N, C-alpha and C positions, 0 to 999 in steps of 0.2 A: 920808480914804479916797478918794483919787483914783487910778484906774488904768484901763487900757484893757482892755476885755473880750476883744477879739481876741488881744491879746498874752498875757493871762493864760491863755486857752484854749490857745494854741499852746505856752506854757511848760508847762502842765499835761500836755498830750499828749506832749511830748518827755520830760518827767520820767518819765512812765509807760513810754514806749518804752525809756528808759535802764534803768529797773528791770527790765523784761522781759529785755533783752539781758544785763544783769549776772547775773540768775538763770540764764538760758540758758547763759551762758559758764561759770558755776560748775558746773552740771550736766555740761556737755560735758567739762570738765577732769577731773572725777571719773571719768567713763566712759573717757576716754582713759587715765587712770592704771590703770584695771582692765585694759584691753586694750593695755597698753604693748608695742608691737611694735618699739620702738627697739633693744632688746637681744635676747639669746637666751632671755629668760624668758617671752616671749609665747606665745600659742596657735598663732600662725602657724608659728613655728619647730618647735613640737612636732608639728604636723600634717605638716610637711615631713619631719621625721625619721621619723615613723611610716610615711609612704608610701615613703620611701627604703628603710626596712627591709623593707617588702613587696617592693620591687623586688629587693633583695639575696636575699631568700628565694626569689623566683621564679627568680633566676639559679642558685641553689644550694639546692634544696629539702631536701637531706639535711644541710646544714651546721648543726651544733649552735650555733656562734657566731652565725650569722645569725638563727636562730630565737630564741635567747636575747636578742639585741639587739632583735628585733621585740617581744618581750614587755616588755622594759624600756621601749622607746619607747611602747608602748601604755599602760603604767602611768603614764609621764610625761605623756602627752597627757590621760589620765583625770584625773590630779592637777591639771593646768592648767585643765581645764574645770570641775572641782569648785571650785577656788579662784575662778575668774571667777564662777561661779554664786553662791557664798557672798557675794562682794563685791557683786554686783548685788542680792542679797536684802537685804544690809545697807543699801545705798544706797536701795532702795525703802522700807525701814522708816524711814530718816532723812527721806526726802521726805514720807512720810505724817505723821510727827510734826510736821514743819515746817508742812505744810499745815493740820493741826489747830490749831496755834498761830496761824497766820494767820487761820483762820476765826474763832477766838475774838477776835482783834484787830479784825477787820472787824465783828463783832457789837457789840463795845464802841464802836467809832467811830461806827457807824450809830446806835446808841442815843443817844450824846452829840449827834450832829448833829440827831436828831429832837427832843431836848430843847431844843437851841439854836434850832431852827426855831420852836418854840412861843413861846419867849421873844422872838424877833425879831418874830414876827407880832403879839405883844401890845405890843411897844415898838419900832416900826420905826426909830427914830433911834439905836438902840444899835449904834454902829459897832464897838465892841470885841467884841461878840458875833458880828458878821459876820466879823471878823478871825479869831476863834477857830474859827468854822465853816469858813472858807476854809483854815485851817491843817489842820484835820481832813480836809477834802476832799482836800487835797494828799497827805496820808499815805495816805488810802484809795486814791487814784489810783496811788500807787506800788505798792500791793499788787495791785490789779486795775484794769484800765482801766474807768473809769466814765463815764457820760454824765449830765450834770446840766442841769436847767432850773429857772427860778424862777417861782413862781406869783404871783398878784396881791398876796398878803399878804407876799411877801418870803421865803417858805419855799423851800428848795432840795429838789427831788425828785431822787433818785439812782437810776440804773438801771445794771445790768450786763447787757449783751447783751439789752436790752429788758425784763429782769425787774426790777421795782422793789425796791429795798432800803429806801429811805426815801420815803414818800409823804406829804409835808407833815410832820405831827407824828407 
């Protein structure tokens, strides 16, 4: 069990950053798909059509065709906004379910780390237990950026934004 603490810390930090940016990218791509403005199916084209119809009605207020087109464009805009709202609501529900799953995983990992901490404190020479704990810490750091420090008994204390998740055992 020979390794450099500084290199391990840098590697753990960068893996955490990678996980963050991967999750961020995944969310942004889903939002971009909801507000896809590349074609004529986005909200922007519907808004443009709606206001162009108002301009046409202003030019010819008594024109039946212009008023009918305005109503159709208003319905189309309403449909696009409703679809975007529903898609965003579905995405929010998906994120909530995903975060609940991650919370359960974090709780499981921290519980296992606390158990390993006690075993390591009672048997400081057990390097395989330290490797297991380091592997769990790596997974935990991929979920949420954590700060760790080791006490005199060899137990790792884990914090997220200064809030302790594991304090010794």
